mmCIF entry with sequence, helices, sheets and N, C-alpha, C, O atoms, coordinates in Angstrom:
data_MODEL
# 
_entry.id   MODEL 
# 
_entity.id                         1 
_entity.type                       polymer 
_entity.pdbx_number_of_molecules   1 
# 
_entity_poly.entity_id                      1 
_entity_poly.type                           'polypeptide(L)' 
_entity_poly.nstd_linkage                   no 
_entity_poly.nstd_monomer                   no 
_entity_poly.pdbx_seq_one_letter_code       MEDFEFECWRCWETNVIQGRPKGFWTTTHYELPGEWECWSCGATNTTPDD 
_entity_poly.pdbx_seq_one_letter_code_can   MEDFEFECWRCWETNVIQGRPKGFWTTTHYELPGEWECWSCGATNTTPDD 
_entity_poly.pdbx_strand_id                 A 
# 
loop_
_entity_poly_seq.entity_id 
_entity_poly_seq.num 
_entity_poly_seq.mon_id 
_entity_poly_seq.hetero 
1 1  MET n 
1 2  GLU n 
1 3  ASP n 
1 4  PHE n 
1 5  GLU n 
1 6  PHE n 
1 7  GLU n 
1 8  CYS n 
1 9  TRP n 
1 10 ARG n 
1 11 CYS n 
1 12 TRP n 
1 13 GLU n 
1 14 THR n 
1 15 ASN n 
1 16 VAL n 
1 17 ILE n 
1 18 GLN n 
1 19 GLY n 
1 20 ARG n 
1 21 PRO n 
1 22 LYS n 
1 23 GLY n 
1 24 PHE n 
1 25 TRP n 
1 26 THR n 
1 27 THR n 
1 28 THR n 
1 29 HIS n 
1 30 TYR n 
1 31 GLU n 
1 32 LEU n 
1 33 PRO n 
1 34 GLY n 
1 35 GLU n 
1 36 TRP n 
1 37 GLU n 
1 38 CYS n 
1 39 TRP n 
1 40 SER n 
1 41 CYS n 
1 42 GLY n 
1 43 ALA n 
1 44 THR n 
1 45 ASN n 
1 46 THR n 
1 47 THR n 
1 48 PRO n 
1 49 ASP n 
1 50 ASP n 
# 
_struct_asym.id          A 
_struct_asym.entity_id   1 
# 
loop_
_struct_sheet.id 
_struct_sheet.type 
_struct_sheet.number_strands 
_struct_sheet.details 
AA1 ? 3 ? 
AA2 ? 2 ? 
# 
loop_
_struct_sheet_order.sheet_id 
_struct_sheet_order.range_id_1 
_struct_sheet_order.range_id_2 
_struct_sheet_order.offset 
_struct_sheet_order.sense 
AA1 1 2 ? anti-parallel 
AA1 2 3 ? anti-parallel 
AA2 1 2 ? anti-parallel 
# 
loop_
_struct_sheet_range.sheet_id 
_struct_sheet_range.id 
_struct_sheet_range.beg_label_comp_id 
_struct_sheet_range.beg_label_asym_id 
_struct_sheet_range.beg_label_seq_id 
_struct_sheet_range.pdbx_beg_PDB_ins_code 
_struct_sheet_range.end_label_comp_id 
_struct_sheet_range.end_label_asym_id 
_struct_sheet_range.end_label_seq_id 
_struct_sheet_range.pdbx_end_PDB_ins_code 
_struct_sheet_range.beg_auth_comp_id 
_struct_sheet_range.beg_auth_asym_id 
_struct_sheet_range.beg_auth_seq_id 
_struct_sheet_range.end_auth_comp_id 
_struct_sheet_range.end_auth_asym_id 
_struct_sheet_range.end_auth_seq_id 
AA1 1 GLU A 2  ? GLU A 7  ? GLU A 2  GLU A 7  
AA1 2 THR A 14 ? PRO A 21 ? THR A 14 PRO A 21 
AA1 3 TYR A 30 ? GLU A 31 ? TYR A 30 GLU A 31 
AA2 1 GLU A 35 ? GLU A 37 ? GLU A 35 GLU A 37 
AA2 2 THR A 44 ? THR A 46 ? THR A 44 THR A 46 
# 
loop_
_atom_site.group_PDB 
_atom_site.id 
_atom_site.type_symbol 
_atom_site.label_atom_id 
_atom_site.label_alt_id 
_atom_site.label_comp_id 
_atom_site.label_asym_id 
_atom_site.label_entity_id 
_atom_site.label_seq_id 
_atom_site.pdbx_PDB_ins_code 
_atom_site.Cartn_x 
_atom_site.Cartn_y 
_atom_site.Cartn_z 
_atom_site.occupancy 
_atom_site.B_iso_or_equiv 
_atom_site.pdbx_formal_charge 
_atom_site.auth_seq_id 
_atom_site.auth_comp_id 
_atom_site.auth_asym_id 
_atom_site.auth_atom_id 
_atom_site.pdbx_PDB_model_num 
ATOM 1   N N  . MET A 1 1  ? -129.719 -113.241 -20.840 1.00 0.00 ? 1  MET A N  1 
ATOM 2   C CA . MET A 1 1  ? -129.671 -114.318 -21.817 1.00 0.00 ? 1  MET A CA 1 
ATOM 3   C C  . MET A 1 1  ? -129.923 -113.743 -23.208 1.00 0.00 ? 1  MET A C  1 
ATOM 4   O O  . MET A 1 1  ? -130.734 -112.834 -23.391 1.00 0.00 ? 1  MET A O  1 
ATOM 5   N N  . GLU A 1 2  ? -129.230 -114.280 -24.144 1.00 0.00 ? 2  GLU A N  1 
ATOM 6   C CA . GLU A 1 2  ? -129.372 -113.865 -25.534 1.00 0.00 ? 2  GLU A CA 1 
ATOM 7   C C  . GLU A 1 2  ? -129.571 -115.121 -26.379 1.00 0.00 ? 2  GLU A C  1 
ATOM 8   O O  . GLU A 1 2  ? -128.947 -116.148 -26.108 1.00 0.00 ? 2  GLU A O  1 
ATOM 9   N N  . ASP A 1 3  ? -130.417 -115.057 -27.382 1.00 0.00 ? 3  ASP A N  1 
ATOM 10  C CA . ASP A 1 3  ? -130.684 -116.202 -28.243 1.00 0.00 ? 3  ASP A CA 1 
ATOM 11  C C  . ASP A 1 3  ? -129.816 -116.135 -29.500 1.00 0.00 ? 3  ASP A C  1 
ATOM 12  O O  . ASP A 1 3  ? -129.680 -115.081 -30.122 1.00 0.00 ? 3  ASP A O  1 
ATOM 13  N N  . PHE A 1 4  ? -129.225 -117.293 -29.862 1.00 0.00 ? 4  PHE A N  1 
ATOM 14  C CA . PHE A 1 4  ? -128.420 -117.414 -31.066 1.00 0.00 ? 4  PHE A CA 1 
ATOM 15  C C  . PHE A 1 4  ? -128.999 -118.546 -31.897 1.00 0.00 ? 4  PHE A C  1 
ATOM 16  O O  . PHE A 1 4  ? -129.427 -119.562 -31.348 1.00 0.00 ? 4  PHE A O  1 
ATOM 17  N N  . GLU A 1 5  ? -129.018 -118.382 -33.218 1.00 0.00 ? 5  GLU A N  1 
ATOM 18  C CA . GLU A 1 5  ? -129.561 -119.404 -34.101 1.00 0.00 ? 5  GLU A CA 1 
ATOM 19  C C  . GLU A 1 5  ? -128.438 -120.111 -34.853 1.00 0.00 ? 5  GLU A C  1 
ATOM 20  O O  . GLU A 1 5  ? -127.547 -119.473 -35.413 1.00 0.00 ? 5  GLU A O  1 
ATOM 21  N N  . PHE A 1 6  ? -128.497 -121.443 -34.853 1.00 0.00 ? 6  PHE A N  1 
ATOM 22  C CA . PHE A 1 6  ? -127.540 -122.272 -35.581 1.00 0.00 ? 6  PHE A CA 1 
ATOM 23  C C  . PHE A 1 6  ? -128.320 -123.325 -36.350 1.00 0.00 ? 6  PHE A C  1 
ATOM 24  O O  . PHE A 1 6  ? -129.400 -123.739 -35.927 1.00 0.00 ? 6  PHE A O  1 
ATOM 25  N N  . GLU A 1 7  ? -127.768 -123.762 -37.490 1.00 0.00 ? 7  GLU A N  1 
ATOM 26  C CA . GLU A 1 7  ? -128.397 -124.812 -38.271 1.00 0.00 ? 7  GLU A CA 1 
ATOM 27  C C  . GLU A 1 7  ? -127.738 -126.148 -37.958 1.00 0.00 ? 7  GLU A C  1 
ATOM 28  O O  . GLU A 1 7  ? -126.521 -126.231 -37.794 1.00 0.00 ? 7  GLU A O  1 
ATOM 29  N N  . CYS A 1 8  ? -128.556 -127.188 -37.877 1.00 0.00 ? 8  CYS A N  1 
ATOM 30  C CA . CYS A 1 8  ? -128.071 -128.545 -37.638 1.00 0.00 ? 8  CYS A CA 1 
ATOM 31  C C  . CYS A 1 8  ? -127.310 -129.039 -38.862 1.00 0.00 ? 8  CYS A C  1 
ATOM 32  O O  . CYS A 1 8  ? -127.716 -128.781 -39.996 1.00 0.00 ? 8  CYS A O  1 
ATOM 33  N N  . TRP A 1 9  ? -126.223 -129.739 -38.637 1.00 0.00 ? 9  TRP A N  1 
ATOM 34  C CA . TRP A 1 9  ? -125.417 -130.260 -39.743 1.00 0.00 ? 9  TRP A CA 1 
ATOM 35  C C  . TRP A 1 9  ? -126.126 -131.393 -40.485 1.00 0.00 ? 9  TRP A C  1 
ATOM 36  O O  . TRP A 1 9  ? -125.847 -131.629 -41.661 1.00 0.00 ? 9  TRP A O  1 
ATOM 37  N N  . ARG A 1 10 ? -127.036 -132.093 -39.814 1.00 0.00 ? 10 ARG A N  1 
ATOM 38  C CA . ARG A 1 10 ? -127.690 -133.249 -40.432 1.00 0.00 ? 10 ARG A CA 1 
ATOM 39  C C  . ARG A 1 10 ? -128.975 -132.875 -41.175 1.00 0.00 ? 10 ARG A C  1 
ATOM 40  O O  . ARG A 1 10 ? -129.148 -133.250 -42.335 1.00 0.00 ? 10 ARG A O  1 
ATOM 41  N N  . CYS A 1 11 ? -129.869 -132.145 -40.522 1.00 0.00 ? 11 CYS A N  1 
ATOM 42  C CA . CYS A 1 11 ? -131.181 -131.882 -41.125 1.00 0.00 ? 11 CYS A CA 1 
ATOM 43  C C  . CYS A 1 11 ? -131.379 -130.425 -41.537 1.00 0.00 ? 11 CYS A C  1 
ATOM 44  O O  . CYS A 1 11 ? -132.411 -130.090 -42.118 1.00 0.00 ? 11 CYS A O  1 
ATOM 45  N N  . TRP A 1 12 ? -130.419 -129.559 -41.249 1.00 0.00 ? 12 TRP A N  1 
ATOM 46  C CA . TRP A 1 12 ? -130.449 -128.129 -41.588 1.00 0.00 ? 12 TRP A CA 1 
ATOM 47  C C  . TRP A 1 12 ? -131.587 -127.373 -40.918 1.00 0.00 ? 12 TRP A C  1 
ATOM 48  O O  . TRP A 1 12 ? -131.957 -126.288 -41.367 1.00 0.00 ? 12 TRP A O  1 
ATOM 49  N N  . GLU A 1 13 ? -132.142 -127.928 -39.858 1.00 0.00 ? 13 GLU A N  1 
ATOM 50  C CA . GLU A 1 13 ? -133.187 -127.250 -39.098 1.00 0.00 ? 13 GLU A CA 1 
ATOM 51  C C  . GLU A 1 13 ? -132.546 -126.185 -38.217 1.00 0.00 ? 13 GLU A C  1 
ATOM 52  O O  . GLU A 1 13 ? -131.456 -126.401 -37.688 1.00 0.00 ? 13 GLU A O  1 
ATOM 53  N N  . THR A 1 14 ? -133.198 -125.047 -38.053 1.00 0.00 ? 14 THR A N  1 
ATOM 54  C CA . THR A 1 14 ? -132.690 -123.958 -37.221 1.00 0.00 ? 14 THR A CA 1 
ATOM 55  C C  . THR A 1 14 ? -132.940 -124.273 -35.755 1.00 0.00 ? 14 THR A C  1 
ATOM 56  O O  . THR A 1 14 ? -134.054 -124.625 -35.368 1.00 0.00 ? 14 THR A O  1 
ATOM 57  N N  . ASN A 1 15 ? -131.890 -124.142 -34.940 1.00 0.00 ? 15 ASN A N  1 
ATOM 58  C CA . ASN A 1 15 ? -131.974 -124.361 -33.498 1.00 0.00 ? 15 ASN A CA 1 
ATOM 59  C C  . ASN A 1 15 ? -131.629 -123.057 -32.792 1.00 0.00 ? 15 ASN A C  1 
ATOM 60  O O  . ASN A 1 15 ? -130.719 -122.341 -33.211 1.00 0.00 ? 15 ASN A O  1 
ATOM 61  N N  . VAL A 1 16 ? -132.348 -122.753 -31.735 1.00 0.00 ? 16 VAL A N  1 
ATOM 62  C CA . VAL A 1 16 ? -132.089 -121.545 -30.958 1.00 0.00 ? 16 VAL A CA 1 
ATOM 63  C C  . VAL A 1 16 ? -131.355 -121.951 -29.688 1.00 0.00 ? 16 VAL A C  1 
ATOM 64  O O  . VAL A 1 16 ? -131.869 -122.734 -28.890 1.00 0.00 ? 16 VAL A O  1 
ATOM 65  N N  . ILE A 1 17 ? -130.142 -121.412 -29.502 1.00 0.00 ? 17 ILE A N  1 
ATOM 66  C CA . ILE A 1 17 ? -129.307 -121.705 -28.345 1.00 0.00 ? 17 ILE A CA 1 
ATOM 67  C C  . ILE A 1 17 ? -129.212 -120.440 -27.498 1.00 0.00 ? 17 ILE A C  1 
ATOM 68  O O  . ILE A 1 17 ? -128.969 -119.354 -28.024 1.00 0.00 ? 17 ILE A O  1 
ATOM 69  N N  . GLN A 1 18 ? -129.403 -120.579 -26.192 1.00 0.00 ? 18 GLN A N  1 
ATOM 70  C CA . GLN A 1 18 ? -129.315 -119.428 -25.303 1.00 0.00 ? 18 GLN A CA 1 
ATOM 71  C C  . GLN A 1 18 ? -127.891 -119.266 -24.789 1.00 0.00 ? 18 GLN A C  1 
ATOM 72  O O  . GLN A 1 18 ? -127.271 -120.218 -24.315 1.00 0.00 ? 18 GLN A O  1 
ATOM 73  N N  . GLY A 1 19 ? -127.388 -118.041 -24.893 1.00 0.00 ? 19 GLY A N  1 
ATOM 74  C CA . GLY A 1 19 ? -126.055 -117.719 -24.391 1.00 0.00 ? 19 GLY A CA 1 
ATOM 75  C C  . GLY A 1 19 ? -126.162 -116.855 -23.147 1.00 0.00 ? 19 GLY A C  1 
ATOM 76  O O  . GLY A 1 19 ? -127.058 -116.019 -23.029 1.00 0.00 ? 19 GLY A O  1 
ATOM 77  N N  . ARG A 1 20 ? -125.239 -117.067 -22.222 1.00 0.00 ? 20 ARG A N  1 
ATOM 78  C CA . ARG A 1 20 ? -125.209 -116.277 -20.985 1.00 0.00 ? 20 ARG A CA 1 
ATOM 79  C C  . ARG A 1 20 ? -124.086 -115.260 -21.084 1.00 0.00 ? 20 ARG A C  1 
ATOM 80  O O  . ARG A 1 20 ? -123.023 -115.579 -21.615 1.00 0.00 ? 20 ARG A O  1 
ATOM 81  N N  . PRO A 1 21 ? -124.289 -114.048 -20.590 1.00 0.00 ? 21 PRO A N  1 
ATOM 82  C CA . PRO A 1 21 ? -123.214 -113.049 -20.604 1.00 0.00 ? 21 PRO A CA 1 
ATOM 83  C C  . PRO A 1 21 ? -121.976 -113.575 -19.875 1.00 0.00 ? 21 PRO A C  1 
ATOM 84  O O  . PRO A 1 21 ? -122.097 -114.226 -18.837 1.00 0.00 ? 21 PRO A O  1 
ATOM 85  N N  . LYS A 1 22 ? -120.780 -113.294 -20.417 1.00 0.00 ? 22 LYS A N  1 
ATOM 86  C CA . LYS A 1 22 ? -119.527 -113.767 -19.808 1.00 0.00 ? 22 LYS A CA 1 
ATOM 87  C C  . LYS A 1 22 ? -119.176 -113.017 -18.539 1.00 0.00 ? 22 LYS A C  1 
ATOM 88  O O  . LYS A 1 22 ? -118.541 -113.580 -17.647 1.00 0.00 ? 22 LYS A O  1 
ATOM 89  N N  . GLY A 1 23 ? -119.569 -111.778 -18.443 1.00 0.00 ? 23 GLY A N  1 
ATOM 90  C CA . GLY A 1 23 ? -119.270 -110.980 -17.254 1.00 0.00 ? 23 GLY A CA 1 
ATOM 91  C C  . GLY A 1 23 ? -120.499 -110.214 -16.804 1.00 0.00 ? 23 GLY A C  1 
ATOM 92  O O  . GLY A 1 23 ? -121.539 -110.237 -17.461 1.00 0.00 ? 23 GLY A O  1 
ATOM 93  N N  . PHE A 1 24 ? -120.365 -109.547 -15.693 1.00 0.00 ? 24 PHE A N  1 
ATOM 94  C CA . PHE A 1 24 ? -121.489 -108.816 -15.122 1.00 0.00 ? 24 PHE A CA 1 
ATOM 95  C C  . PHE A 1 24 ? -121.893 -107.620 -15.974 1.00 0.00 ? 24 PHE A C  1 
ATOM 96  O O  . PHE A 1 24 ? -123.081 -107.327 -16.108 1.00 0.00 ? 24 PHE A O  1 
ATOM 97  N N  . TRP A 1 25 ? -120.903 -106.918 -16.558 1.00 0.00 ? 25 TRP A N  1 
ATOM 98  C CA . TRP A 1 25 ? -121.191 -105.682 -17.275 1.00 0.00 ? 25 TRP A CA 1 
ATOM 99  C C  . TRP A 1 25 ? -121.266 -105.857 -18.785 1.00 0.00 ? 25 TRP A C  1 
ATOM 100 O O  . TRP A 1 25 ? -121.702 -104.930 -19.469 1.00 0.00 ? 25 TRP A O  1 
ATOM 101 N N  . THR A 1 26 ? -120.877 -106.962 -19.323 1.00 0.00 ? 26 THR A N  1 
ATOM 102 C CA . THR A 1 26 ? -120.791 -107.101 -20.781 1.00 0.00 ? 26 THR A CA 1 
ATOM 103 C C  . THR A 1 26 ? -122.138 -107.426 -21.430 1.00 0.00 ? 26 THR A C  1 
ATOM 104 O O  . THR A 1 26 ? -122.952 -108.164 -20.875 1.00 0.00 ? 26 THR A O  1 
ATOM 105 N N  . THR A 1 27 ? -122.349 -106.859 -22.609 1.00 0.00 ? 27 THR A N  1 
ATOM 106 C CA . THR A 1 27 ? -123.534 -107.189 -23.412 1.00 0.00 ? 27 THR A CA 1 
ATOM 107 C C  . THR A 1 27 ? -123.117 -107.634 -24.806 1.00 0.00 ? 27 THR A C  1 
ATOM 108 O O  . THR A 1 27 ? -123.965 -107.802 -25.683 1.00 0.00 ? 27 THR A O  1 
ATOM 109 N N  . THR A 1 28 ? -121.807 -107.828 -25.019 1.00 0.00 ? 28 THR A N  1 
ATOM 110 C CA . THR A 1 28 ? -121.316 -108.217 -26.337 1.00 0.00 ? 28 THR A CA 1 
ATOM 111 C C  . THR A 1 28 ? -120.621 -109.573 -26.349 1.00 0.00 ? 28 THR A C  1 
ATOM 112 O O  . THR A 1 28 ? -120.386 -110.112 -27.431 1.00 0.00 ? 28 THR A O  1 
ATOM 113 N N  . HIS A 1 29 ? -120.282 -110.148 -25.198 1.00 0.00 ? 29 HIS A N  1 
ATOM 114 C CA . HIS A 1 29 ? -119.599 -111.435 -25.128 1.00 0.00 ? 29 HIS A CA 1 
ATOM 115 C C  . HIS A 1 29 ? -120.469 -112.421 -24.363 1.00 0.00 ? 29 HIS A C  1 
ATOM 116 O O  . HIS A 1 29 ? -120.871 -112.170 -23.226 1.00 0.00 ? 29 HIS A O  1 
ATOM 117 N N  . TYR A 1 30 ? -120.751 -113.549 -25.011 1.00 0.00 ? 30 TYR A N  1 
ATOM 118 C CA . TYR A 1 30 ? -121.639 -114.545 -24.410 1.00 0.00 ? 30 TYR A CA 1 
ATOM 119 C C  . TYR A 1 30 ? -120.981 -115.914 -24.401 1.00 0.00 ? 30 TYR A C  1 
ATOM 120 O O  . TYR A 1 30 ? -120.192 -116.245 -25.286 1.00 0.00 ? 30 TYR A O  1 
ATOM 121 N N  . GLU A 1 31 ? -121.316 -116.703 -23.391 1.00 0.00 ? 31 GLU A N  1 
ATOM 122 C CA . GLU A 1 31 ? -120.866 -118.096 -23.312 1.00 0.00 ? 31 GLU A CA 1 
ATOM 123 C C  . GLU A 1 31 ? -121.941 -118.972 -23.933 1.00 0.00 ? 31 GLU A C  1 
ATOM 124 O O  . GLU A 1 31 ? -123.121 -118.867 -23.599 1.00 0.00 ? 31 GLU A O  1 
ATOM 125 N N  . LEU A 1 32 ? -121.511 -119.838 -24.841 1.00 0.00 ? 32 LEU A N  1 
ATOM 126 C CA . LEU A 1 32 ? -122.420 -120.787 -25.472 1.00 0.00 ? 32 LEU A CA 1 
ATOM 127 C C  . LEU A 1 32 ? -121.938 -122.196 -25.176 1.00 0.00 ? 32 LEU A C  1 
ATOM 128 O O  . LEU A 1 32 ? -120.738 -122.411 -25.002 1.00 0.00 ? 32 LEU A O  1 
ATOM 129 N N  . PRO A 1 33 ? -122.848 -123.158 -25.115 1.00 0.00 ? 33 PRO A N  1 
ATOM 130 C CA . PRO A 1 33 ? -122.405 -124.537 -24.892 1.00 0.00 ? 33 PRO A CA 1 
ATOM 131 C C  . PRO A 1 33 ? -121.558 -125.015 -26.073 1.00 0.00 ? 33 PRO A C  1 
ATOM 132 O O  . PRO A 1 33 ? -121.807 -124.623 -27.213 1.00 0.00 ? 33 PRO A O  1 
ATOM 133 N N  . GLY A 1 34 ? -120.573 -125.847 -25.810 1.00 0.00 ? 34 GLY A N  1 
ATOM 134 C CA . GLY A 1 34 ? -119.709 -126.385 -26.858 1.00 0.00 ? 34 GLY A CA 1 
ATOM 135 C C  . GLY A 1 34 ? -120.438 -127.349 -27.773 1.00 0.00 ? 34 GLY A C  1 
ATOM 136 O O  . GLY A 1 34 ? -120.144 -127.430 -28.966 1.00 0.00 ? 34 GLY A O  1 
ATOM 137 N N  . GLU A 1 35 ? -121.387 -128.078 -27.212 1.00 0.00 ? 35 GLU A N  1 
ATOM 138 C CA . GLU A 1 35 ? -122.196 -129.028 -27.985 1.00 0.00 ? 35 GLU A CA 1 
ATOM 139 C C  . GLU A 1 35 ? -123.651 -128.858 -27.603 1.00 0.00 ? 35 GLU A C  1 
ATOM 140 O O  . GLU A 1 35 ? -123.973 -128.509 -26.468 1.00 0.00 ? 35 GLU A O  1 
ATOM 141 N N  . TRP A 1 36 ? -124.520 -129.108 -28.556 1.00 0.00 ? 36 TRP A N  1 
ATOM 142 C CA . TRP A 1 36 ? -125.956 -129.056 -28.309 1.00 0.00 ? 36 TRP A CA 1 
ATOM 143 C C  . TRP A 1 36 ? -126.652 -130.069 -29.200 1.00 0.00 ? 36 TRP A C  1 
ATOM 144 O O  . TRP A 1 36 ? -126.126 -130.462 -30.241 1.00 0.00 ? 36 TRP A O  1 
ATOM 145 N N  . GLU A 1 37 ? -127.837 -130.489 -28.784 1.00 0.00 ? 37 GLU A N  1 
ATOM 146 C CA . GLU A 1 37 ? -128.592 -131.518 -29.496 1.00 0.00 ? 37 GLU A CA 1 
ATOM 147 C C  . GLU A 1 37 ? -129.700 -130.871 -30.306 1.00 0.00 ? 37 GLU A C  1 
ATOM 148 O O  . GLU A 1 37 ? -130.427 -130.016 -29.799 1.00 0.00 ? 37 GLU A O  1 
ATOM 149 N N  . CYS A 1 38 ? -129.831 -131.272 -31.555 1.00 0.00 ? 38 CYS A N  1 
ATOM 150 C CA . CYS A 1 38 ? -130.867 -130.746 -32.438 1.00 0.00 ? 38 CYS A CA 1 
ATOM 151 C C  . CYS A 1 38 ? -132.240 -131.169 -31.925 1.00 0.00 ? 38 CYS A C  1 
ATOM 152 O O  . CYS A 1 38 ? -132.448 -132.329 -31.568 1.00 0.00 ? 38 CYS A O  1 
ATOM 153 N N  . TRP A 1 39 ? -133.168 -130.228 -31.890 1.00 0.00 ? 39 TRP A N  1 
ATOM 154 C CA . TRP A 1 39 ? -134.515 -130.531 -31.405 1.00 0.00 ? 39 TRP A CA 1 
ATOM 155 C C  . TRP A 1 39 ? -135.288 -131.385 -32.404 1.00 0.00 ? 39 TRP A C  1 
ATOM 156 O O  . TRP A 1 39 ? -136.233 -132.074 -32.020 1.00 0.00 ? 39 TRP A O  1 
ATOM 157 N N  . SER A 1 40 ? -134.903 -131.349 -33.678 1.00 0.00 ? 40 SER A N  1 
ATOM 158 C CA . SER A 1 40 ? -135.652 -132.049 -34.716 1.00 0.00 ? 40 SER A CA 1 
ATOM 159 C C  . SER A 1 40 ? -135.192 -133.496 -34.926 1.00 0.00 ? 40 SER A C  1 
ATOM 160 O O  . SER A 1 40 ? -136.006 -134.420 -34.932 1.00 0.00 ? 40 SER A O  1 
ATOM 161 N N  . CYS A 1 41 ? -133.864 -133.684 -35.101 1.00 0.00 ? 41 CYS A N  1 
ATOM 162 C CA . CYS A 1 41 ? -133.374 -135.035 -35.433 1.00 0.00 ? 41 CYS A CA 1 
ATOM 163 C C  . CYS A 1 41 ? -132.547 -135.658 -34.312 1.00 0.00 ? 41 CYS A C  1 
ATOM 164 O O  . CYS A 1 41 ? -132.250 -136.851 -34.365 1.00 0.00 ? 41 CYS A O  1 
ATOM 165 N N  . GLY A 1 42 ? -132.163 -134.871 -33.287 1.00 0.00 ? 42 GLY A N  1 
ATOM 166 C CA . GLY A 1 42 ? -131.403 -135.404 -32.163 1.00 0.00 ? 42 GLY A CA 1 
ATOM 167 C C  . GLY A 1 42 ? -129.909 -135.506 -32.393 1.00 0.00 ? 42 GLY A C  1 
ATOM 168 O O  . GLY A 1 42 ? -129.195 -136.050 -31.551 1.00 0.00 ? 42 GLY A O  1 
ATOM 169 N N  . ALA A 1 43 ? -129.416 -134.992 -33.520 1.00 0.00 ? 43 ALA A N  1 
ATOM 170 C CA . ALA A 1 43 ? -127.975 -135.044 -33.809 1.00 0.00 ? 43 ALA A CA 1 
ATOM 171 C C  . ALA A 1 43 ? -127.215 -134.104 -32.867 1.00 0.00 ? 43 ALA A C  1 
ATOM 172 O O  . ALA A 1 43 ? -127.709 -133.036 -32.507 1.00 0.00 ? 43 ALA A O  1 
ATOM 173 N N  . THR A 1 44 ? -126.008 -134.522 -32.476 1.00 0.00 ? 44 THR A N  1 
ATOM 174 C CA . THR A 1 44 ? -125.150 -133.673 -31.661 1.00 0.00 ? 44 THR A CA 1 
ATOM 175 C C  . THR A 1 44 ? -124.383 -132.728 -32.570 1.00 0.00 ? 44 THR A C  1 
ATOM 176 O O  . THR A 1 44 ? -123.745 -133.160 -33.531 1.00 0.00 ? 44 THR A O  1 
ATOM 177 N N  . ASN A 1 45 ? -124.444 -131.439 -32.268 1.00 0.00 ? 45 ASN A N  1 
ATOM 178 C CA . ASN A 1 45 ? -123.788 -130.395 -33.051 1.00 0.00 ? 45 ASN A CA 1 
ATOM 179 C C  . ASN A 1 45 ? -122.765 -129.692 -32.185 1.00 0.00 ? 45 ASN A C  1 
ATOM 180 O O  . ASN A 1 45 ? -122.873 -129.706 -30.958 1.00 0.00 ? 45 ASN A O  1 
ATOM 181 N N  . THR A 1 46 ? -121.774 -129.078 -32.809 1.00 0.00 ? 46 THR A N  1 
ATOM 182 C CA . THR A 1 46 ? -120.799 -128.275 -32.070 1.00 0.00 ? 46 THR A CA 1 
ATOM 183 C C  . THR A 1 46 ? -121.022 -126.803 -32.424 1.00 0.00 ? 46 THR A C  1 
ATOM 184 O O  . THR A 1 46 ? -121.392 -126.467 -33.549 1.00 0.00 ? 46 THR A O  1 
ATOM 185 N N  . THR A 1 47 ? -120.789 -125.941 -31.446 1.00 0.00 ? 47 THR A N  1 
ATOM 186 C CA . THR A 1 47 ? -120.957 -124.513 -31.655 1.00 0.00 ? 47 THR A CA 1 
ATOM 187 C C  . THR A 1 47 ? -119.752 -123.978 -32.417 1.00 0.00 ? 47 THR A C  1 
ATOM 188 O O  . THR A 1 47 ? -118.616 -124.275 -32.049 1.00 0.00 ? 47 THR A O  1 
ATOM 189 N N  . PRO A 1 48 ? -119.977 -123.187 -33.480 1.00 0.00 ? 48 PRO A N  1 
ATOM 190 C CA . PRO A 1 48 ? -118.848 -122.606 -34.213 1.00 0.00 ? 48 PRO A CA 1 
ATOM 191 C C  . PRO A 1 48 ? -118.045 -121.657 -33.321 1.00 0.00 ? 48 PRO A C  1 
ATOM 192 O O  . PRO A 1 48 ? -118.595 -121.084 -32.380 1.00 0.00 ? 48 PRO A O  1 
ATOM 193 N N  . ASP A 1 49 ? -116.770 -121.488 -33.602 1.00 0.00 ? 49 ASP A N  1 
ATOM 194 C CA . ASP A 1 49 ? -115.889 -120.631 -32.802 1.00 0.00 ? 49 ASP A CA 1 
ATOM 195 C C  . ASP A 1 49 ? -116.034 -119.150 -33.119 1.00 0.00 ? 49 ASP A C  1 
ATOM 196 O O  . ASP A 1 49 ? -115.522 -118.319 -32.370 1.00 0.00 ? 49 ASP A O  1 
ATOM 197 N N  . ASP A 1 50 ? -116.713 -118.793 -34.202 1.00 0.00 ? 50 ASP A N  1 
ATOM 198 C CA . ASP A 1 50 ? -116.824 -117.382 -34.615 1.00 0.00 ? 50 ASP A CA 1 
ATOM 199 C C  . ASP A 1 50 ? -117.454 -116.552 -33.538 1.00 0.00 ? 50 ASP A C  1 
ATOM 200 O O  . ASP A 1 50 ? -117.626 -115.345 -33.709 1.00 0.00 ? 50 ASP A O  1 
# 
């Protein structure tokens, strides 16, 4: 698991999202949820494609 930080679009609070490796051997490609809920304000956010 790897932690990624994203800012909420509504309150600009930093959220930490955990990503899972896409394959058994990879350490550079991770799967992230498409949507996540801000821990501070509860707004639904989408994960950037970058």
